[in-house]
N, C-alpha and C positions, 0 to 999 in steps of 0.2 A: 635684628641680626640673629642668625641661626647659631645655636651652640655647637661647639666642636671640642674635640679632645685636646687636653693640654699636651703639648709635645716638648719635653725638656730638651731634647737634642736640638730642635730648631732654635729655642731660646739661647742655649749655650753657644751654638755656632754663630748666631747673629751677633751676640755680644762680643765674642772673641774675634770674629772677622772685622767688626767695627773697631775694636781695639787695635788690630793689626793694621787697618787702614790709617788710623791716627798715627801710629808709629811710622808707617811709610811716609805719610804726609809731613810729619815733623822732621824726619830724616831728610826728605827732599828739600824742605825749606831751610835746612841747616840749623834748626833750633837744637836738635840733639844729634849726636854722632853715634850711630849704631853700626857695628861691623856687618858685612853682608851675610855671613853664615846664619846668625839668629833670624835675620829678616827672611832668608830663604826657607827656613824651617818653620816659621810661624804658621803659614797657611796649611801646609800638609799636616802639621801637628793638630791644628784646629779641626781639620776634616777627619782625622783619625779619632779624636775625642768625640766628635759628633757621631761617628759611626758606632763607637762603643756605647755611648748614651742611648742611641736609637735601638741597638740590639738589646741592651739591658731593659729598656722600656717595654719592648715587645715581649721579652721573656717574662717580665713581671706581670704584664697584663694577661698573658696566656696562662700563667700559673694561677692567677686570681680567677679567671674564667673556669678553669678546670675544677678548682676548689668549690666554686658556686654550683657547678653542675653536679658534682658528687653530693653536695648537701641538698640538692633538689630545688634550689632557689632559681627563679627565672633569670636569664641573662639580660643585662641592661642593653638598651638600644644604642 
């Protein structure tokens, strides 16, 4: 298996969307009673959090790369 970069935004979005799916499922089965407003806001809030995490990750990686270039160290592959 080839190595790849860790993507915290993908991990967070996957976990949060799975959680939202479980809440939708439990509400649909009648196990829990959730008002429609929080259910309608779960998915967009998860997508916004994922976007913020992705942008933060890109900015941190860019800053790290710039620091390494200034120090004269070779950039990793």
